[in-house]
LOMIRO-317064 format. One line per 2 residues: number of its first residue (from 1); for each residue x, y, z of C-alpha. Coordinates in Angstrom, 3 decimals. Example, Ala and Ser with C-alpha at 12.3 -4.5 7.8 and 13.67 -1.06 7.14 Angstrom:
2
1 = 12.300,-4.500,7.800; 13.670,-1.060,7.140
This chain:
594
1 = 108.740,114.943,115.141; 111.689,117.270,114.487
3 = 112.604,118.930,111.196; 115.714,116.770,110.821
5 = 113.724,113.592,111.521; 111.062,114.667,109.027
7 = 113.723,115.371,106.411; 115.178,111.876,106.863
9 = 111.734,110.334,106.372; 111.003,112.345,103.214
11 = 114.411,111.724,101.582; 113.628,108.091,100.519
13 = 110.502,109.321,98.728; 112.409,112.156,97.014
15 = 115.415,110.066,95.896; 113.740,108.648,92.753
17 = 113.295,112.233,91.528; 116.887,113.435,91.884
19 = 116.920,114.818,88.336; 113.835,116.971,89.018
21 = 115.452,118.294,92.177; 118.702,119.034,90.338
23 = 116.875,120.986,87.618; 115.017,122.967,90.277
25 = 118.221,123.804,92.174; 119.939,125.071,89.015
27 = 116.928,127.212,88.117; 116.778,128.511,91.685
29 = 120.406,129.642,91.540; 119.918,131.349,88.164
31 = 116.721,133.008,89.392; 118.416,134.253,92.567
33 = 121.085,136.110,90.602; 118.487,137.420,88.145
35 = 116.446,138.804,91.061; 119.322,141.137,91.993
37 = 119.618,142.674,88.519; 116.975,145.340,89.215
39 = 118.932,146.712,92.170; 122.151,147.021,90.157
41 = 120.345,148.513,87.158; 118.531,151.027,89.357
43 = 121.787,152.106,91.029; 123.498,152.477,87.665
45 = 120.513,154.418,86.256; 120.298,156.866,89.166
47 = 124.066,157.462,89.239; 124.306,157.887,85.448
49 = 121.301,160.222,85.233; 122.748,162.275,88.112
51 = 125.993,162.685,86.151; 124.086,163.600,82.984
53 = 122.109,166.244,84.856; 125.186,167.695,86.540
55 = 127.172,167.792,83.302; 124.088,168.937,81.354
57 = 124.495,166.271,78.677; 122.139,166.176,75.667
59 = 118.717,164.594,76.071; 119.594,162.027,73.412
61 = 122.168,160.440,75.733; 119.472,160.053,78.391
63 = 117.099,158.396,75.913; 119.864,156.066,74.751
65 = 120.616,155.133,78.368; 116.949,154.434,79.043
67 = 116.624,152.280,75.925; 119.648,150.187,76.897
69 = 118.355,149.797,80.464; 114.878,148.902,79.185
71 = 116.380,146.234,76.900; 118.407,144.727,79.760
73 = 115.419,144.684,82.117; 113.203,143.158,79.428
75 = 115.744,140.409,78.734; 116.089,139.817,82.464
77 = 112.306,139.517,82.860; 112.114,137.010,79.996
79 = 114.808,134.891,81.604; 113.243,135.277,85.066
81 = 109.800,134.298,83.744; 111.221,131.154,82.154
83 = 113.074,130.335,85.390; 109.930,130.805,87.486
85 = 107.915,128.638,85.111; 110.532,125.883,85.388
87 = 110.623,126.175,89.187; 106.842,125.971,89.501
89 = 106.470,123.188,86.967; 109.203,120.987,88.435
91 = 108.023,121.761,91.979; 104.445,120.846,91.139
93 = 105.560,117.717,89.296; 107.627,116.707,92.314
95 = 104.632,117.267,94.596; 102.337,115.155,92.424
97 = 104.851,112.312,92.153; 105.644,112.233,95.867
99 = 101.935,112.493,96.766; 101.307,109.460,94.565
101 = 104.135,107.542,96.215; 102.984,108.496,99.708
103 = 99.438,107.344,98.920; 100.592,104.066,97.431
105 = 103.017,103.408,100.282; 100.390,103.951,102.982
107 = 97.815,101.761,101.224; 100.295,98.937,100.685
109 = 101.380,99.234,104.316; 97.988,99.204,106.030
111 = 96.947,96.202,103.940; 99.646,94.228,105.763
113 = 98.420,95.199,109.237; 96.556,92.842,111.516
115 = 92.876,93.168,112.261; 93.562,94.620,115.707
117 = 94.906,97.754,114.013; 91.539,98.449,112.377
119 = 89.416,97.635,115.429; 91.402,99.945,117.713
121 = 89.386,102.974,118.908; 92.211,105.273,117.809
123 = 91.915,103.996,114.236; 88.235,104.506,113.537
125 = 87.665,104.932,109.810; 87.034,108.708,109.942
127 = 90.076,109.397,112.105; 92.284,107.142,110.006
129 = 91.167,108.769,106.773; 91.745,112.282,108.144
131 = 95.216,111.411,109.412; 96.217,109.893,106.078
133 = 94.727,112.674,103.925; 96.049,115.502,106.117
135 = 99.468,113.862,106.376; 99.863,113.443,102.610
137 = 98.499,116.935,101.938; 100.776,118.728,104.424
139 = 103.881,116.735,103.504; 103.524,117.170,99.748
141 = 102.626,120.842,100.155; 105.826,121.283,102.156
143 = 107.876,119.586,99.418; 106.245,121.680,96.725
145 = 106.600,124.995,98.538; 110.177,124.228,99.503
147 = 111.183,124.212,95.843; 108.723,126.858,94.626
149 = 108.799,129.393,97.482; 111.100,128.596,100.400
151 = 114.296,127.648,98.558; 114.118,130.476,95.961
153 = 113.304,133.066,98.634; 116.169,132.114,100.914
155 = 118.608,131.757,98.008; 117.594,135.254,96.880
157 = 118.124,136.511,100.432; 121.610,135.006,100.687
159 = 122.699,136.373,97.304; 121.260,139.814,98.161
161 = 122.989,139.801,101.553; 126.329,138.954,99.929
163 = 125.816,141.840,97.485; 125.083,144.200,100.387
165 = 128.274,143.163,102.176; 130.306,143.591,98.997
167 = 128.847,147.073,98.501; 129.223,148.140,102.155
169 = 130.070,146.085,105.203; 127.992,148.119,107.667
171 = 124.827,148.121,105.580; 125.245,144.373,105.076
173 = 125.638,143.962,108.826; 122.270,145.664,109.420
175 = 120.583,143.191,107.083; 122.341,140.302,108.767
177 = 121.413,141.362,112.324; 117.729,141.761,111.545
179 = 117.401,138.137,110.405; 118.089,136.324,113.755
181 = 115.717,138.684,115.584; 113.016,137.910,113.055
183 = 113.715,134.186,113.293; 113.440,134.331,117.079
185 = 110.032,136.010,116.941; 108.874,133.489,114.315
187 = 109.984,130.589,116.527; 107.997,132.027,119.450
189 = 105.020,132.274,117.113; 105.457,128.655,116.033
191 = 105.594,127.417,119.626; 102.474,129.364,120.533
193 = 100.597,127.990,117.533; 101.709,124.356,117.841
195 = 99.219,123.610,120.628; 96.357,125.137,118.647
197 = 97.340,123.085,115.602; 97.417,119.833,117.552
199 = 93.950,120.609,118.877; 92.786,121.375,115.347
201 = 94.055,118.002,114.142; 92.016,116.271,116.844
203 = 88.926,118.337,116.018; 89.219,117.520,112.319
205 = 89.574,113.803,113.007; 86.517,113.825,115.282
207 = 84.523,115.875,112.783; 85.357,113.517,109.922
209 = 84.525,110.463,112.038; 81.286,112.080,113.216
211 = 80.135,112.766,109.646; 80.920,109.190,108.541
213 = 79.010,107.803,111.543; 76.115,110.142,110.806
215 = 75.866,108.958,107.191; 76.187,105.292,108.175
217 = 73.437,105.570,110.789; 71.067,107.939,108.954
219 = 68.236,105.364,108.946; 68.366,104.982,112.726
221 = 68.634,108.748,113.244; 65.567,109.440,111.147
223 = 63.537,106.537,112.512; 64.037,107.805,116.074
225 = 63.685,111.466,114.994; 67.060,112.356,116.503
227 = 68.124,114.910,113.880; 68.237,117.701,116.478
229 = 70.495,115.701,118.809; 72.920,114.835,116.026
231 = 72.924,118.414,114.759; 73.702,119.670,118.274
233 = 76.518,117.140,118.638; 78.012,118.361,115.365
235 = 77.439,121.988,116.398; 79.571,121.468,119.495
237 = 82.461,120.124,117.418; 82.126,123.085,115.058
239 = 82.054,125.491,118.026; 85.263,124.034,119.465
241 = 86.927,124.239,116.053; 85.831,127.866,115.635
243 = 87.172,128.873,119.048; 90.460,127.178,118.295
245 = 90.668,128.843,114.861; 89.995,132.283,116.331
247 = 92.700,131.809,118.965; 95.089,130.708,116.198
249 = 94.325,133.753,114.039; 94.620,136.163,116.985
251 = 98.062,134.810,117.880; 99.187,134.857,114.230
253 = 98.081,138.454,113.677; 99.816,139.624,116.867
255 = 103.146,138.099,115.905; 102.797,139.220,112.277
257 = 102.454,142.815,113.491; 105.591,142.474,115.622
259 = 107.558,141.047,112.692; 106.345,143.786,110.355
261 = 107.477,146.388,112.898; 110.933,144.752,113.106
263 = 111.227,144.748,109.316; 110.352,148.443,109.083
265 = 112.987,149.240,111.707; 115.507,147.524,109.444
267 = 114.367,149.583,106.451; 114.691,152.823,108.416
269 = 118.193,151.907,109.626; 119.303,151.040,106.073
271 = 117.920,154.330,104.703; 119.533,156.432,107.459
273 = 122.877,154.627,107.217; 123.000,154.753,103.417
275 = 121.974,158.429,103.398; 124.797,159.166,105.833
277 = 127.338,157.498,103.523; 125.921,159.449,100.554
279 = 126.151,162.756,102.435; 129.725,161.987,103.482
281 = 130.438,161.162,99.813; 131.344,157.555,100.589
283 = 128.549,156.353,98.316; 126.754,157.633,95.239
285 = 123.095,158.666,95.293; 122.042,155.471,93.568
287 = 123.293,153.468,96.545; 120.212,154.490,98.566
289 = 117.792,152.721,96.238; 120.338,149.966,95.629
291 = 120.563,149.005,99.311; 116.830,149.405,99.941
293 = 116.048,146.985,97.080; 118.675,144.515,98.270
295 = 117.356,144.738,101.828; 113.881,144.112,100.432
297 = 115.201,140.911,98.829; 116.709,139.919,102.177
299 = 113.505,140.662,104.099; 111.173,139.014,101.525
301 = 111.663,135.490,102.920; 111.432,136.959,106.409
303 = 107.980,138.297,105.566; 107.065,134.769,104.501
305 = 108.443,133.134,107.630; 105.056,132.911,109.351
307 = 103.615,131.029,106.368; 106.712,128.856,106.097
309 = 106.550,128.057,109.793; 102.842,127.300,109.464
311 = 103.504,124.798,106.687; 106.485,123.269,108.456
313 = 104.511,122.934,111.685; 101.561,121.431,109.847
315 = 103.931,118.940,108.270; 105.558,118.178,111.646
317 = 102.225,117.698,113.412; 100.435,115.691,110.724
319 = 103.555,113.724,109.814; 103.651,112.303,113.342
321 = 100.378,110.466,112.887; 100.990,109.763,109.188
323 = 104.374,108.140,109.714; 102.983,106.546,112.863
325 = 100.620,104.650,110.567; 103.218,104.081,107.831
327 = 105.826,102.730,110.261; 103.628,100.750,112.660
329 = 105.748,97.620,112.376; 104.238,96.207,115.573
331 = 100.874,96.164,113.777; 102.157,94.084,110.896
333 = 100.315,90.832,110.420; 102.517,87.903,111.367
335 = 102.924,84.977,109.018; 104.663,81.652,109.191
337 = 106.197,79.807,106.273; 104.518,76.397,106.438
339 = 102.715,75.434,103.197; 101.604,71.791,103.045
341 = 100.718,70.168,99.753; 97.139,69.830,100.941
343 = 95.013,70.516,103.994; 93.173,67.657,105.704
345 = 91.143,69.962,107.936; 91.732,68.661,111.487
347 = 91.359,71.708,113.780; 92.188,71.761,117.495
349 = 91.966,74.614,119.991; 93.771,74.023,123.271
351 = 93.103,76.222,126.311; 92.619,79.338,124.200
353 = 91.984,82.744,125.778; 91.359,85.839,123.719
355 = 91.011,89.509,124.638; 90.055,92.078,121.987
357 = 92.183,95.251,121.647; 89.485,97.241,123.467
359 = 89.956,95.019,126.539; 86.862,92.812,126.147
361 = 87.611,89.186,126.990; 85.825,87.030,124.417
363 = 87.184,83.542,125.083; 88.261,81.794,128.295
365 = 90.111,78.472,128.292; 88.405,77.254,125.117
367 = 89.296,73.780,123.916; 87.605,72.030,121.000
369 = 88.344,69.517,118.277; 86.873,69.762,114.795
371 = 87.244,66.637,112.692; 88.097,66.880,108.981
373 = 85.328,66.489,106.404; 82.725,67.029,109.107
375 = 80.039,69.681,109.308; 80.420,71.317,112.734
377 = 77.994,73.883,114.149; 78.904,76.456,116.795
379 = 75.819,77.174,118.862; 75.274,79.754,121.563
381 = 73.573,82.983,122.446; 74.841,86.298,121.070
383 = 78.169,87.201,122.640; 79.072,83.586,123.396
385 = 82.285,83.868,121.329; 81.307,81.939,118.204
387 = 82.384,84.592,115.686; 85.554,85.159,117.686
389 = 86.473,81.499,117.134; 86.024,82.022,113.378
391 = 88.233,85.134,113.527; 90.978,83.202,115.306
393 = 90.817,80.244,112.930; 91.182,82.595,109.949
395 = 94.199,84.257,111.672; 92.482,87.642,111.818
397 = 93.637,87.685,115.431; 96.090,85.648,117.472
399 = 95.117,83.940,120.749; 96.009,85.836,123.908
401 = 96.853,82.465,125.456; 96.721,78.835,124.338
403 = 97.285,77.307,120.913; 95.377,76.462,117.748
405 = 96.455,73.559,115.544; 95.541,72.707,111.970
407 = 96.481,69.184,110.919; 98.769,68.992,113.950
409 = 100.717,72.165,113.090; 100.435,75.369,115.127
411 = 98.320,77.851,113.164; 100.872,80.637,113.647
413 = 103.442,78.549,111.728; 101.263,78.535,108.603
415 = 101.833,81.013,105.797; 98.882,83.366,106.297
417 = 98.356,83.907,102.577; 98.359,80.148,101.894
419 = 95.961,79.525,104.777; 93.400,82.092,103.654
421 = 93.553,80.888,100.062; 92.385,77.518,101.386
423 = 89.615,78.854,103.607; 86.236,80.051,102.408
425 = 84.514,82.632,104.583; 80.916,83.783,104.332
427 = 79.831,86.329,106.934; 76.478,87.616,108.070
429 = 77.315,90.940,106.445; 79.544,90.534,103.437
431 = 81.186,93.492,101.788; 80.195,94.233,98.224
433 = 82.817,96.186,96.315; 81.959,99.050,94.021
435 = 81.785,97.588,90.562; 79.869,95.042,88.535
437 = 78.277,91.834,89.779; 80.754,89.836,87.691
439 = 83.711,91.644,89.283; 82.345,90.981,92.765
441 = 81.940,87.262,92.113; 85.324,87.130,90.351
443 = 86.909,88.361,93.583; 86.835,84.725,94.669
445 = 89.034,83.758,91.719; 90.601,86.622,89.794
447 = 91.302,84.606,86.652; 87.789,83.103,86.477
449 = 86.040,83.008,83.107; 82.525,84.326,82.541
451 = 81.266,80.719,82.395; 82.803,79.952,85.808
453 = 81.254,83.103,87.251; 77.819,82.152,85.935
455 = 78.188,78.597,87.228; 79.008,79.913,90.723
457 = 76.021,82.253,90.556; 73.749,79.353,89.609
459 = 74.949,77.360,92.604; 74.156,80.380,94.790
461 = 70.687,80.682,93.167; 71.309,84.261,91.994
463 = 71.865,83.677,88.260; 68.267,84.152,87.131
465 = 67.841,87.365,89.120; 71.070,88.735,87.671
467 = 69.945,87.929,84.136; 66.705,89.837,84.750
469 = 68.723,93.037,85.245; 69.144,95.336,82.203
471 = 72.934,94.854,82.096; 73.054,91.349,83.530
473 = 76.398,90.543,85.129; 77.709,93.988,84.174
475 = 75.142,95.662,86.440; 76.343,97.520,89.526
477 = 76.414,95.128,92.484; 75.178,97.862,94.832
479 = 71.827,97.845,92.993; 71.062,94.433,94.508
481 = 69.103,93.931,97.700; 70.744,92.785,100.921
483 = 69.726,89.185,100.376; 70.927,89.235,96.775
485 = 74.252,90.690,97.855; 74.561,87.862,100.362
487 = 74.156,85.351,97.566; 76.810,87.190,95.537
489 = 79.156,86.647,98.497; 78.231,82.957,98.575
491 = 78.821,82.699,94.816; 82.217,84.276,95.425
493 = 82.982,81.485,97.898; 81.766,78.803,95.462
495 = 84.193,80.174,92.891; 87.060,80.054,95.379
497 = 86.260,76.381,96.082; 88.335,75.978,99.283
499 = 88.826,72.757,101.333; 87.814,74.489,104.582
501 = 84.689,76.608,104.919; 83.621,78.983,107.708
503 = 80.000,80.132,107.579; 78.987,82.866,109.997
505 = 75.201,83.268,109.750; 75.298,82.802,105.947
507 = 71.526,82.986,105.484; 70.757,85.689,108.041
509 = 69.646,88.253,105.441; 67.723,85.904,103.163
511 = 64.019,85.209,102.844; 62.632,81.718,103.521
513 = 62.732,80.509,99.898; 66.237,81.886,99.317
515 = 67.344,80.326,102.604; 66.111,76.943,101.452
517 = 67.838,77.364,98.082; 71.119,78.405,99.697
519 = 70.832,75.557,102.175; 70.722,73.112,99.265
521 = 73.761,74.806,97.699; 75.671,74.757,100.958
523 = 74.790,71.102,101.462; 76.355,70.380,98.082
525 = 79.574,72.246,98.735; 79.952,70.853,102.264
527 = 80.644,67.360,100.979; 84.246,66.325,101.459
529 = 85.195,69.525,103.276; 85.739,70.711,106.821
531 = 82.869,73.072,107.602; 82.238,75.254,110.634
533 = 78.912,77.027,110.673; 77.679,79.649,113.101
535 = 73.923,79.836,112.800; 70.656,80.378,114.628
537 = 68.830,78.356,111.986; 67.352,75.152,113.405
539 = 67.640,73.323,110.077; 71.350,74.079,109.717
541 = 72.073,73.143,113.325; 70.204,69.824,113.065
543 = 72.039,68.998,109.835; 75.404,69.403,111.564
545 = 77.198,66.150,112.362; 78.955,67.754,115.291
547 = 77.716,70.560,117.573; 79.792,72.646,119.974
549 = 77.839,74.746,122.451; 79.370,77.966,123.770
551 = 78.312,80.220,126.592; 80.047,83.397,127.805
553 = 83.256,82.630,125.964; 83.516,79.001,127.086
555 = 82.707,75.593,125.584; 80.016,74.080,127.766
557 = 78.768,71.134,125.673; 79.988,69.033,122.773
559 = 78.297,66.246,120.780; 75.571,65.397,118.268
561 = 72.118,66.929,118.244; 70.512,63.880,119.836
563 = 73.171,63.594,122.554; 73.013,67.263,123.511
565 = 69.235,67.495,123.382; 68.893,64.497,125.680
567 = 71.239,66.103,128.216; 68.598,68.735,128.968
569 = 71.384,71.310,129.349; 72.329,74.555,127.624
571 = 71.785,73.209,124.116; 68.324,71.954,125.064
573 = 67.370,75.425,126.324; 68.693,77.166,123.216
575 = 67.124,74.689,120.809; 63.771,74.811,122.607
577 = 63.804,78.610,122.542; 64.485,78.531,118.790
579 = 61.639,76.097,118.213; 59.220,78.120,120.346
581 = 60.180,81.339,118.536; 59.181,79.653,115.263
583 = 55.881,78.337,116.691; 56.895,74.823,115.627
585 = 53.755,73.265,117.145; 51.467,75.550,115.170
587 = 53.489,75.032,111.998; 53.281,71.246,112.471
589 = 49.502,71.395,112.998; 49.080,73.528,109.875
591 = 51.097,71.094,107.801; 49.077,68.128,109.144
593 = 45.837,69.834,108.179; 47.116,70.147,104.613
């Protein structure tokens, strides 16, 4: 990322605030001229007092001169204070507005990205959050400081340099020659520090991701008593960050000392040269202080160059990853335009292969046909590819090879938004949003009334438990247990009322009674719909009208329960293992005794 490229990327975000920028520029120009007043006043004061002393004028004239000068300086300070307030206020307002726009733009953008973007190892939640936060922070800080510090400083320097040249060409030349030398040293400093800053970005991303992982897995850490291991892992990241920070500070301090030395050389040259012109009577005595103050205004931004370069480099480094996320057009979720009046629900997969972004091949030459208005179960051991099929049918991912058809039309031709509005999805682990129970259920249908929400909750057998809570449906959803949250997700699906339903272990987190209740609810909603269920529940598998057996990413068997069981193949082994794990024989004997 170069400065010019960064400027081009920021311009579209700054355009809506042209009036703020214009106000700031006008104030900057006024402030730059006001900043030179002290030098002119000081020169006039010294020269006038020198004349008064030489001519031995009355003390009253000196007091009158001082009162006039004091009045001018006071008026100048009032104006300068108002200008600075305006600069800071408009600069801060610009920063806040652009930060808001950056945040909104990145959120709107990543919501359009395909699932592969989120499952990539480079986009783990901690790393992604750090890149977004650091990018917005560095970019908006650069915008703010440009109008509050950088622009005023350099405008002051230019105006002061022009004044020096007008007063004396040679003194102005000294001020001009010092600047490129200082810039050169600052550029060397920036190059030296850029590597350290890139390393720091990586360390911060890893640290943030490590802390998120630590919090998410705190139960496992404590249950295995691995606090020391996790602390040591974090200590190593902190150690690397500390070493990098110390190297950064050492380099910064070294170059700052060099730049300070260069600045002092400039001051000495200006003093010597001005004194020479005073002694040769080419200048008045006040010119010494006049040129020193002007040179100070020229060197002020130079003294700030290290900080300016730091901020610019931060913006360049963090903007790379930030705009990399914002402009990742190749990650945008693809969508067709096909929107039929209704969906029948005939699903066909033909010779489908699928490889996850991390390189794991999940499906190999999978072909299956799912009839409309039929309850189909996907059966197989963990890792067989069942959930992957669900992900492909919901267009979370696209097949690596092969095709998927819905009602005879290629799935990629469907409008993705239309498709997902007509598909209900209940996962083994369903996300519960921060907010009330009513809001979480309403997520299935935003315009739903309270009566519709309660009706959906009743169908999911969660209504009575919700009513037992102090605030009922206004209670925080996160207060519910895992099984209750699962039923909230099922109620959400009831409210959506789609023609196609995908159930991926929908009763995995429920107790036996809740499972039976949900099974009855699911049986009711399955009627007249195309249903695909992934489950290790014997009752749900037996109830399925059609069973597809998967093994190691392939379809190995296909048929009804009776047909597959009689084959004595893979399904028979899986079903028998399920039955044995439940001690079916013992359960049957117990029920006979009663």
